[in-house]
C-alpha positions as CSV (number, residue, x, y, z in Angstrom):
1,M,-71.0,-52.3,7.4
2,R,-67.8,-54.1,6.8
3,D,-68.3,-53.5,2.9
4,F,-69.2,-49.7,3.4
5,Q,-66.0,-49.4,5.6
6,A,-63.8,-50.9,3.0
7,V,-65.5,-48.5,0.2
8,A,-64.7,-45.2,2.8
9,D,-61.1,-46.6,3.2
10,R,-60.4,-47.3,-0.7
11,V,-62.0,-43.5,-1.5
12,E,-60.0,-42.1,1.4
13,I,-56.5,-43.9,0.1
14,E,-57.0,-42.6,-3.2
15,A,-57.6,-39.3,-2.2
16,L,-54.2,-39.7,-0.2
17,C,-52.6,-40.5,-3.5
18,G,-54.2,-37.5,-5.0
19,E,-53.2,-35.3,-2.1
20,F,-49.5,-36.3,-2.8
21,T,-49.6,-35.1,-6.4
22,D,-51.3,-32.0,-5.8
23,A,-48.9,-31.1,-2.8
24,A,-45.8,-31.7,-5.4
25,M,-47.3,-29.8,-8.0
26,M,-47.6,-27.0,-5.8
27,R,-44.4,-27.4,-4.2
28,D,-45.9,-27.5,-0.9
29,R,-43.4,-29.5,1.1
30,V,-44.8,-29.3,4.4
31,R,-48.2,-30.9,3.2
32,L,-46.6,-33.4,1.3
33,A,-44.4,-34.8,4.3
34,S,-47.6,-34.8,6.4
35,L,-49.1,-37.4,4.3
36,F,-46.7,-39.8,5.8
37,T,-46.6,-41.2,9.2
38,P,-43.8,-39.9,11.6
39,D,-41.2,-42.3,10.5
40,G,-42.6,-42.9,6.8
41,A,-39.9,-43.6,4.1
42,L,-40.2,-42.1,0.4
43,R,-37.6,-44.1,-1.5
44,M,-36.7,-43.4,-5.3
45,P,-33.8,-45.6,-6.3
46,N,-33.9,-44.2,-9.6
47,I,-32.7,-40.9,-8.6
48,P,-31.2,-42.0,-6.1
49,A,-33.0,-40.7,-3.0
50,E,-34.0,-42.4,0.4
51,L,-35.8,-40.1,2.8
52,I,-36.9,-41.4,6.1
53,G,-39.3,-39.2,8.6
54,R,-41.3,-36.4,8.0
55,E,-38.1,-33.6,8.3
56,E,-36.4,-35.5,5.7
57,I,-39.2,-35.9,3.5
58,R,-39.8,-32.3,3.4
59,A,-36.0,-31.2,3.3
60,G,-35.7,-33.8,0.4
61,A,-38.6,-32.6,-1.5
62,E,-37.4,-28.9,-1.4
63,R,-34.1,-30.0,-2.7
64,L,-35.7,-31.7,-5.6
65,Q,-38.3,-29.2,-6.3
66,E,-35.9,-26.2,-6.7
67,Q,-34.3,-28.2,-9.2
68,W,-37.3,-27.7,-11.6
69,D,-37.7,-25.4,-14.4
70,F,-41.4,-27.0,-14.5
71,F,-43.0,-30.3,-13.6
72,V,-46.2,-32.1,-14.2
73,Q,-47.5,-35.3,-12.5
74,T,-50.6,-37.2,-13.5
75,T,-51.6,-40.1,-11.1
76,H,-53.8,-42.9,-12.0
77,P,-55.3,-45.0,-9.5
78,G,-54.1,-48.7,-9.1
79,T,-54.6,-51.6,-6.9
80,I,-55.6,-51.3,-3.1
81,Q,-55.4,-54.3,-1.1
82,L,-57.0,-53.7,2.5
83,D,-55.9,-55.5,5.7
84,G,-57.4,-54.1,9.0
85,D,-55.7,-51.0,9.8
86,T,-53.1,-51.2,7.1
87,A,-53.0,-51.7,3.6
88,T,-50.9,-52.0,0.3
89,G,-51.3,-50.7,-3.2
90,R,-50.0,-49.1,-6.6
91,A,-50.4,-45.8,-8.1
92,Y,-49.5,-45.3,-11.9
93,I,-47.8,-42.0,-12.4
94,Q,-46.9,-40.3,-15.8
95,E,-44.6,-37.1,-15.5
96,L,-43.2,-34.3,-17.8
97,A,-40.5,-32.1,-16.4
98,R,-37.4,-29.9,-17.2
99,T,-34.6,-29.4,-14.4
100,Y,-32.3,-26.0,-14.3
101,N,-29.4,-28.3,-15.3
102,G,-30.7,-29.3,-18.5
103,H,-32.2,-33.0,-17.7
104,E,-35.7,-33.1,-19.6
105,G,-38.1,-35.7,-20.7
106,L,-41.0,-37.8,-20.0
107,N,-41.5,-41.0,-17.9
108,Y,-43.9,-43.4,-16.5
109,A,-43.8,-45.0,-13.5
110,I,-45.1,-46.8,-10.4
111,Y,-45.4,-46.0,-6.7
112,H,-45.6,-49.1,-4.9
113,D,-47.4,-48.1,-1.4
114,R,-48.2,-49.1,2.2
115,Y,-50.5,-47.2,4.0
116,Q,-51.5,-47.0,7.6
117,R,-54.8,-45.9,9.3
118,T,-54.2,-43.3,11.9
119,P,-56.2,-40.9,14.1
120,D,-55.6,-38.3,11.4
121,G,-56.8,-40.5,8.7
122,W,-54.8,-42.8,6.2
123,K,-51.2,-42.0,5.9
124,F,-48.3,-43.5,3.9
125,T,-45.7,-45.6,5.8
126,E,-43.7,-46.1,2.6
127,R,-43.6,-45.0,-1.1
128,V,-41.2,-46.5,-3.5
129,Y,-41.0,-44.9,-6.9
130,E,-40.2,-47.2,-9.9
131,V,-39.4,-45.8,-13.3
132,R,-41.0,-48.3,-16.0
133,Y,-40.4,-46.0,-19.1
134,L,-38.0,-43.1,-19.8
135,D,-37.8,-40.7,-22.8
136,T,-35.2,-38.1,-22.7
137,T,-36.0,-36.5,-26.0
138,P,-35.8,-32.7,-25.5
139,L,-39.0,-31.4,-25.1
140,A,-40.5,-29.0,-27.5
141,G,-42.9,-27.2,-25.2
142,S,-42.1,-24.8,-22.4
143,A,-43.4,-23.4,-19.2
144,P,-46.2,-20.6,-19.9
145,G,-45.1,-17.1,-20.5
146,E,-41.4,-18.1,-21.4
147,A,-39.4,-16.3,-23.9
148,T,-38.7,-18.0,-26.9
149,D,-36.5,-15.7,-28.9
150,A,-33.4,-15.7,-26.7
151,A,-30.9,-15.1,-29.6
152,T,-31.4,-11.3,-30.0
153,P,-27.5,-9.8,-29.2
154,P,-27.4,-6.7,-26.7
155,A,-27.6,-3.1,-28.0
156,R,-24.0,-2.6,-27.2
157,A,-21.4,-5.2,-28.5
158,T,-18.5,-6.1,-26.5
159,S,-15.5,-8.0,-27.2
160,A,-15.2,-11.4,-25.8
161,A,-11.5,-10.6,-25.2
162,E,-12.4,-8.5,-22.2
163,D,-15.9,-9.8,-21.2
164,D,-16.5,-11.0,-17.9
165,G,-19.8,-12.6,-18.5
166,D,-22.2,-10.0,-18.5
167,Q,-23.1,-10.7,-22.5
168,M,-23.9,-14.1,-21.4
169,A,-27.7,-15.6,-21.0
170,F,-29.1,-18.9,-21.3
171,P,-30.6,-21.0,-24.1
172,A,-34.2,-21.1,-24.5
173,P,-36.3,-21.0,-22.4
174,A,-34.5,-17.7,-21.6
175,T,-36.3,-17.0,-18.3
176,L,-34.1,-19.9,-16.5
177,F,-31.0,-17.3,-16.4
178,A,-33.3,-13.9,-16.9
179,D,-35.4,-13.9,-14.0
180,P,-33.8,-13.0,-10.5
181,A,-33.3,-15.9,-8.0
182,P,-35.8,-15.9,-5.2
183,A,-34.4,-14.7,-1.7
184,H,-34.0,-18.0,-0.2
185,R,-31.6,-19.1,-3.2
186,L,-29.5,-16.0,-2.8
187,E,-28.9,-16.6,1.0
188,R,-28.2,-20.2,0.2
189,A,-25.4,-18.9,-2.4
190,A,-24.2,-16.2,0.2
191,A,-24.0,-18.6,2.7
192,A,-21.8,-21.1,0.5
193,L,-19.5,-18.7,-0.5
194,M,-19.1,-17.2,2.9
195,E,-18.0,-20.7,4.1
196,H,-15.5,-20.7,1.1
197,G,-13.8,-17.4,2.5
198,F,-15.7,-14.9,0.3
199,T,-17.1,-11.5,2.0
200,V,-21.0,-11.4,0.7
201,E,-23.2,-8.5,0.9
202,I,-27.0,-8.9,-0.3
203,L,-28.0,-5.5,-1.9
204,D,-31.4,-4.5,-3.4
205,D,-30.4,-3.1,-6.4
206,A,-27.7,-1.6,-8.7
207,A,-28.0,1.8,-6.8
208,A,-27.2,0.2,-3.6
209,A,-24.2,-1.3,-5.0
210,R,-22.8,1.9,-6.5
211,A,-23.2,3.5,-3.2
212,R,-21.3,0.8,-1.6
213,I,-18.5,0.8,-4.1
214,K,-17.6,4.4,-2.9
215,H,-17.2,3.1,0.7
216,L,-15.2,-0.1,-0.2
217,I,-12.8,1.6,-2.3
218,P,-11.0,4.6,-0.8
219,E,-9.8,7.4,-3.0
220,G,-6.6,7.2,-4.7
221,T,-6.9,3.6,-5.3
222,S,-5.4,2.0,-8.3
223,V,-8.6,0.2,-9.8
224,F,-9.1,-2.0,-13.0
225,T,-12.8,-2.5,-14.4
226,A,-13.3,-5.5,-16.3
227,A,-15.8,-5.1,-19.3
228,S,-19.1,-5.5,-17.8
229,E,-22.7,-4.5,-19.2
230,T,-23.3,-4.5,-15.3
231,L,-20.9,-1.9,-14.4
232,R,-21.9,0.0,-17.3
233,L,-25.7,0.2,-16.6
234,S,-25.4,0.8,-12.8
235,G,-22.6,3.7,-13.4
236,I,-20.1,2.1,-11.6
237,D,-18.0,1.9,-14.7
238,A,-17.9,5.8,-15.1
239,D,-17.7,6.7,-11.1
240,I,-14.3,4.7,-11.4
241,N,-12.9,5.7,-14.8
242,T,-14.0,9.1,-15.4
243,S,-14.9,10.6,-11.9
244,G,-11.1,11.1,-11.0
245,W,-11.7,9.6,-7.5
246,Y,-9.5,6.8,-8.3
247,E,-6.2,6.0,-10.2
248,A,-8.0,4.5,-12.7
249,V,-6.2,1.5,-15.0
250,K,-8.5,1.4,-18.0
251,P,-8.2,5.1,-19.2
252,R,-4.5,4.9,-18.9
253,A,-4.3,1.7,-20.7
254,L,-6.2,2.9,-23.5
255,A,-4.0,5.9,-23.8
256,M,-1.0,3.7,-24.3
257,D,0.6,2.0,-27.7
258,R,-0.4,-1.5,-27.7
259,A,2.3,-2.2,-30.2
260,T,5.1,-1.0,-28.1
261,Q,3.8,-1.3,-24.6
262,A,1.9,-4.4,-24.5
263,D,3.8,-5.6,-21.5
264,D,3.3,-2.5,-19.5
265,I,-0.7,-2.8,-20.6
266,R,-0.7,-6.5,-19.5
267,R,1.0,-5.8,-16.1
268,L,-1.5,-2.8,-15.1
269,A,-4.7,-4.9,-15.7
270,A,-2.9,-8.0,-14.1
271,S,-2.1,-6.3,-10.6
272,P,-4.2,-3.4,-9.6
273,D,-4.8,-2.5,-6.0
274,V,-8.5,-3.1,-6.7
275,V,-10.3,-5.1,-10.0
276,V,-14.1,-4.5,-10.4
277,G,-16.4,-6.6,-12.6
278,S,-19.0,-9.3,-12.7
279,V,-19.2,-13.1,-13.3
280,A,-21.0,-15.4,-15.9
281,A,-22.4,-17.3,-13.0
282,L,-22.6,-17.8,-9.3
283,T,-23.6,-21.3,-7.8
284,E,-25.7,-22.0,-4.6
285,T,-22.7,-24.2,-3.8
286,G,-20.1,-21.3,-3.6
287,S,-18.5,-20.7,-6.8
288,L,-17.8,-18.2,-9.2
289,V,-17.5,-18.8,-13.0
290,V,-16.0,-16.4,-15.4
291,A,-15.6,-17.3,-19.1
292,S,-13.2,-15.2,-21.6
293,A,-11.6,-15.1,-25.1
294,S,-8.6,-13.1,-24.0
295,G,-8.0,-13.7,-20.5
296,S,-7.3,-10.1,-19.9
297,Q,-9.2,-9.8,-16.8
298,L,-8.6,-13.0,-15.2
299,P,-5.2,-12.7,-13.8
300,A,-6.5,-9.9,-11.3
301,Y,-9.5,-11.9,-10.5
302,S,-7.6,-15.1,-9.7
303,G,-5.2,-13.5,-7.5
304,G,-3.1,-10.4,-9.1
305,A,-5.4,-7.8,-7.8
306,A,-4.8,-6.9,-4.0
307,R,-8.9,-7.0,-3.7
308,A,-11.7,-8.1,-6.2
309,I,-15.2,-7.0,-6.2
310,W,-18.0,-8.6,-8.2
311,I,-21.2,-7.3,-8.6
312,V,-23.6,-9.9,-9.6
313,G,-27.3,-9.8,-10.7
314,A,-30.0,-12.4,-9.0
315,Q,-30.4,-13.8,-12.4
316,K,-26.9,-15.2,-12.4
317,V,-27.3,-17.7,-9.5
318,V,-27.5,-21.2,-10.3
319,P,-27.8,-24.5,-8.7
320,D,-24.5,-25.9,-9.3
321,L,-21.4,-25.9,-11.2
322,S,-22.8,-28.2,-14.3
323,T,-25.6,-25.4,-14.7
324,A,-23.3,-22.6,-14.8
325,L,-21.0,-24.2,-17.4
326,R,-24.3,-24.9,-19.6
327,R,-25.0,-21.4,-19.3
328,V,-21.7,-20.7,-20.6
329,E,-21.5,-23.1,-23.3
330,D,-24.9,-23.4,-24.7
331,Y,-26.2,-19.9,-24.6
332,A,-23.4,-17.6,-23.8
333,L,-21.2,-18.4,-26.3
334,P,-23.4,-18.4,-29.4
335,L,-24.7,-15.1,-28.1
336,E,-21.2,-13.6,-27.7
337,S,-20.2,-14.8,-30.8
338,A,-23.1,-12.9,-32.5
339,C,-21.9,-9.6,-30.7
340,A,-18.3,-10.1,-31.4
341,Q,-19.0,-11.0,-35.3
342,V,-20.8,-7.6,-35.5
343,A,-17.9,-5.5,-33.6
344,Y,-14.7,-7.4,-34.8
345,G,-15.6,-9.5,-37.6
346,Q,-14.7,-12.9,-36.0
347,P,-16.7,-15.2,-33.6
348,S,-16.0,-15.5,-29.9
349,A,-14.7,-18.4,-28.1
350,I,-14.3,-19.8,-24.6
351,N,-10.4,-20.0,-24.4
352,R,-10.2,-19.3,-20.7
353,L,-12.5,-20.4,-18.0
354,L,-11.8,-19.6,-14.6
355,I,-13.9,-21.2,-11.8
356,L,-13.2,-19.6,-7.8
357,N,-14.1,-22.0,-5.6
358,A,-12.7,-20.4,-2.5
359,E,-10.9,-17.3,-1.1
360,L,-8.0,-17.9,0.9
361,I,-6.9,-14.4,1.9
362,P,-9.8,-12.9,4.3
363,G,-11.3,-9.9,2.9
364,R,-9.8,-10.0,-0.6
365,G,-13.0,-11.0,-2.4
366,T,-16.1,-9.5,-2.0
367,I,-19.6,-9.9,-3.7
368,L,-22.1,-7.6,-3.8
369,L,-25.1,-10.1,-4.9
370,L,-28.2,-8.1,-5.9
371,R,-31.8,-8.7,-5.4
372,E,-32.4,-7.5,-8.9
373,A,-31.6,-8.7,-12.4
374,I,-28.7,-6.5,-14.0
375,G,-26.7,-7.1,-17.2
376,F,-26.5,-10.3,-19.4
């Protein structure tokens, strides 16, 4: 009978380890946390992370998993040493992963485990993750369904001297920055931005933003529109610059002589009542990132305009600042350079980089965050 019980215990513990891998692969954080005792611990010194208790394990797994572009874990059974209602063991794993901030590779690791028999079956009291081999060589593959050709320039080339980020996309795999972020990530980004003093409205689509702009900007207001595919596609650019509802800065500046009135043009763009545009990236930690070759839109964005309104597609939401900068440098610059080469016969450059981490004047900075993707 004791031998039969030992076999049954080993089978159940091996199933527990398999359940852990399945919950991780399926991103089922609640199920993963339930595999531990209430005070169980998941320790990962190489990350580093130490999660104690089911709620910390669930929340920590959510934070880690939302960084993945893709993740594959294979578990191989190891030793199990039974000792009544407790046991120890090891499980050997192989992992392939790529994160949104650019880390990728292959590793082999060991879980050093402690188990406890409970009324609900065997549970982990502790898992300690030890990496034994790590290869960070860029992976040749990608998650199924991802686009592989991300270098085709957009149909309408615009100048890097005025572009505010809508010509920017992301290095292969393109879907990292092409697909709309899910609702919970939009809400997290909005909450962080509001904590930093920005006003944020989450809207369904560009049509909703177009309608909202008419309520946010009174007729007759001086408005400067930064070059933006988002504004063009949504119709906001035409509403502001051709409708006659506003004192539009851009048509006035374009009609002026750049050789003799350059200072006047610069002052007009730098200090309108309202500047409207977009950004290159918006982080879930509450920052806006804008890149430019000339910096023509940056004075108004950073404080020259009395009010700033940014319309941002959901695909521009990224986890953190390092990911935002990667988006600008590794993907946006080559793409924008291709556009600038066609339009102006010269490549673009990241000569100006503006990062807005907070807004000190209540009501000055408004972000219309869309649930759909629009622009680049």
